[in-house]
N, C-alpha and C positions, 0 to 999 in steps of 0.2 A: 444498383443499390437495392438492398432488401430491407424489409420493414416488418416488424411485429409489435403490436401494441395491445395493452389491456387497460381498462379504466382504472382510475386512481382511487378506488373505493376505500382501501384500508386507511390511507392518510386522511381522507375526508371524514371517515367514521371516527378516527381518533380525535380529530379537531372538533367534530360535532359533540363528542362526549365531553370534551373540555368546556365547550360553550354551554352545554346543558347544565353542567355542574355549576358554572358561574351564574346562569340564569336562576337555578334553584336557590343558590345562596342569596342572591339579590332579593328573591321573593320572600326569603326568611329574614330579610333585614340585615344580612351580613355583607359588609363591603368586600368586594373581590376585585383583584386585578388579574385579568386573563392574559397571560404572556406565554411565549414559547418556553419560558423557564418552568411553568407549571407542568410541562410535558417532559421535564427531565434535564434541562440545561438552561444556562443564563439566557435571558431573552429581553426583547423590547416590548413595550406595552402595545397590546392589540385590542381593538374593539371587539367584543363578543360577537356582534353581528357580522363583522368582517371575517372572523375566524370561521363562522358557520358556513360561509359561502366560499371559503378559500379552497381552490382546487387548481393545482399547478397545471399550466398548459405548456408543453414543451415545444410548441410550434415555432416560437421565436428563437429559441435556443438551437433547434435543429436547422432552421433556415440560416442562422449565423454560421453554425459549424459546417454545413454543406457548402456555403459560399467560401469560407476560408479554405477548406480542403481542396476545392476545385481551383481557387485562385492560386494556391501554392503548388498545386499539382502533386500532392503527397501520393505516392504510389498506391498504398493500401491502408485502410483504417477500419477498425471495428469498435462499436460503441454500444453500451447497454445501460439502461436505467432500471433498477429493481427495487422492490420492497422485500421484506423477509419471506413473503409468500408468493410473489408474482414477478414475472418479467414485464415491466411496464412499457419498455421500448427497446428495440434492438435494430441497429442499422449496421450495414457494412458498405464500404466504398472501395472502388478501385480493384487492383490486381495484386496477386501474390508476388509477382516479379515484373519489374519494369521491362517493357518491350514484349511481353507475352500477354495472352488473352485470358488466362485462368483467373477468375475473380476470387477475391477474398470472400469467405463465407463464415458462418458461425463456428465452424470446426477448424478453421485455419490456425495453425500454431504461430505464436509470436514469442520472442524473448521478452520477459517482463522486467528484466534488469533488477533495479533495487526494490521494486515491489516484492521481490523475493524475501526481503527482510521481514515482511509481515508473516510469512510462513515460519521463519526462524524464531520469531517472537512467540508464535503459537506452540512450536515444538518445545521451546524452553519452558514456557508456562505449563505445558502438559507434564514435563519432567518434574517440575516443582509440585504440580497438582497430584502426581502419582508418588510423591515423596522420594523420588530418585535423586533429587538435588535440592538445594536451597538457593534462593536468590542471593543470599549474603555470605555464602561460603567463598573464601578467597580462591581465585583461579589457581594459585600455586598449590593449593591443597588438592585440587581436582586433577591438574595437569602439571605435576612436579617436574616433568621433563623440559618445561619451557622456563627460560629466564626472560622476562619482558620488561622493557623500559630501562632508562638510565639512572633512575633514582630508587632508593629503598622504598619510598612511598608507593611505588607501583605494585609492590607485593600485597598491598591491601585491595587490589582490584578484584571485584566480584562479578558473578554472572549479571547482576543488575546493572553494573557499570558497563559491561560489554554490550548488553542489549539496548541500553539507553544512550550509547555514545558518550558516556561520561567517565571514560577510563583515565582521563588526565594525560593521555598520550597525544603526540603531535597529530593534528587532524590529517586525514587522508594518508596515513603512514603507508608508504610503499604502493599506493595506488598507481603511481607512475611506472612501477615495475610490471604491474598487471597490464597497463596500457601498452607496455613494450613486449608483452607476450610471455612474461615469466610467471610460472605457475606457483600456487600457494605453497606447495611442498618445498620449493627452493627458497621462498621468501622467509619461511619459518626460521631458517638459520640466522636471520638478521634481527629477530625479535628483540634481542638484548640491546640493539643499537637504536631503537626507536626513542627519540627524546621524550622524557617526561616533562610536561609543561606545567602541570599542577597536580596536587594530590587527587586520587580518584574521588569522583562525586562532586568536585568543586567547579568543573568547567565542562562545556560541551565541545566535542571534537569528533566530527563525522568520520566513520571508518568503514572500510571494506575488508581489508585483510584481517585486522584484529577482530572484527565482528564475526568472522568465520571460525573463531575458536569454538563456536557452537557445535560445529561438526565433530571436533575432537571430544567435546563433552558428551555428545550422544554416543560416540563409540565406547567411551569409558563406562557410561551409565547403562547402556542397553546391549552392548556387545554386538552391534550391527552398525552399518554405515548410515550416515545422515540421509543419503538418498533412499535407502531401504526404509528407514523410519518414516520419512515423509510419505512415501508410497503406501506403506501399510497402515499408517495411523491417521493420515489426512486424505490423500487422493482417493484411495480405494473406498473407504467408508462414506465419503461425501459423494462419490460417483463422478469424480473429475477424471473421466476416462482417457482424455488425450493429454493431460498434464504430466510433466516429468521434471526431473532434476538431472542436469548434465548434458554434455555435448551429444551423446548418442541419441538421446531422446529427441533432439532437434534434427540431427542429420538423417536419422532413420525414418522420420515422418514422411508420409506421402502427400500430406496437405500442410505444407510449411511455407511461411512467408519469408522472403529474402530480406537481407539487410540492405538499406539504401542510404546514401549520402548525396547531398546536392553539390554538384561540381560545375562551376561556370553557369551554364544555362539549362542543364538537364540533371535528372536524378540518375545516379549510377549505382550499380550493385557493389556493395562493400564486402571486403573480406571479413569472415567471422573471426572475432577475437576469442579463441578458445580459453585463454587464461582466466577470464572472468567465470568460466564454468568451474574452475578449480576452487573458487570461493563460493560454493553452492549456497550457503546461508545468506550471503550478501547479494548474489546476482545470478544464481544458477537455475531458476525455474523457467520452464517453457509452458505456455498455456494458451488456449483459445479463449475467445470472448465467452463461449458457452461455459468453459471451466470457471472463468472469473465471475460469471453470474452466480455460480454456486458458492464461490469463495466469499463474495460480497454478502450473500444471504447468510452464510455461516457466521460472519462477523457482525451481522445484525441480530444474531441469536436464534436462527432458524433450526440449528442442528445441535442442541445441547448435549446429545449423547456423544458427539465428536468434539465439540467446542463448548465445554461447560461454561456457565455464567461467570464463575470465578476466574477462569482463564481469560475470558474477554475483558472482564473488569480490570484485571492486573495489567493487561497490555494497553488498555485505553485510558489509564490514569497517568497524568503528567508526572514525569520524573525529573527532568532538567529543562530549564528554560533555554530556548535557542536564540542566539543573537541575530541581529540584522545581517543581511548579506545575501541570502538565498532568494531565488526567484519568487517564492511564495510570500516573502516579506514585502514584496511590492504590490500585493493584491490590495486594492483600495479599502476594503472593509475589514481587513484583518486587524484584530485588536491585540491578541497575544498568541505566542507560539511556543510549544514545548515539544520534547520528544518523550514518548512513553517507553514501551518495551517492544520495539519493532514497528511502531507507528508514530507518525507526527500527530500532534493534537493542537487544534486551533480554537480560539474564540473568534468567530467570524460573524460580524453583524449581530453580536450578542447571542450566538448559538454555538454550542459545542460541536466541532467538526473533527472527524478522524480521517487522516489522509496519508498517502505515500505516493511518491512519483519515482520514476526510474528512467535511466538512460544508459545504454551501452552502444557500442559502435553499430549504427544502422537502425536502432530502435528507440522509441520513447513509449512510456506508459504512465497512466495516471488513474488512481483509484481513490474515491472519496466516499465516506459514510456520514450520514446525518442521523444518528440513532434516535434522537428525539422525534424525528419525523418518519422514522422507519423507511428511509430511502437511501440509495447508494447509486453511484455511477462509475463506470470504468470505460476508459478509452485506450485503445492500443494502436500504435502507429508503426509501420514498417519503414520508417524514414526518420532521420534526425531532423526534427522540425521544432522551431520555437513556438509553434501553435500549441504544443503540449503545455507550455507555461500558462496559457490562457483558458484552457477548456474547463478547469475546475472553478475559478472565480466566476466565469460567465454562467456556468450551471447554477452555482449557489445564488447568484444574483437573480436568476430566473425563478428559482423555487422559493426563495425567502421573501416574505412580504416587505 
């Protein structure tokens, strides 16, 4: 296990400023309620004196996570906690491949699965920011070669609907074909057969294949591939030097984590499902925890020259409410859940939280941001483990009063 920590000065400073503002107002005779909402999101009443001394201690969380990883025997894990300016905590556990002795380190590559959608949201928001596209232009106007859905109402589907999973199409359309190894290019031929279950914008239905229309939109808008756009406009300027989109970026790496599934009594190496790489916007990104530290900080506003504030704001604004049924809906302090544009958005214990998780054969990943506290956490697993379902709520419970 490796460890790197820095004091949590930025968060304490922010909270102290809020406390001082309240104290000054009280001295002037003005009634004030100091809440986390005063810091930019809905919150629960907090005593100013409690705020002034509030400094998260990750010891309990790390002890819990360490115990769970070792109990379950997950082959390899990487975890980091960051603010927009610092790496507050970095841990790695285990090995890159079961049965071998090479440890996971901060540069080890993982498949981040559906956390890739956060990059696709940023790509599309940048296209809109650069006036190359509009959120509300119908997809049929951008990509007239496709006929999508079984009802005429599907012709009203826009980029906003695609990025927010509110296309009105049957949820998880043709994900079963991806699971069977069929690539996106072959599935495109069946777009017209996807059942339309409601008009666009009226209902939530999670997608992988349809979500990846983003790659076609990039090619039309910028005359380059989605992979090139992400590399040139996001990875390179942010300094995400080991990150990539696509199968070759994974197979060509010298420091790569193998996929694992638990079978019987042991963890076994799993075969790579290359089909999910063909839907790059939905599930095609490879990244190390060091890369994901930078990505988390970018989404906390640390690099406005690459991720402008309006790009972040558009992505992190609720677009469609998500129904009960997913693992995060079982988190005990979750109040409401939405999907934005490439991100899930929660009200958790009265605080606005930005989140996405991912799972593809042999890997799980979780990324969570709490912008009002300027804090984020990422956990990467090289094994399919239900522990991934619990790492975010345990973290939030640890840092929220």
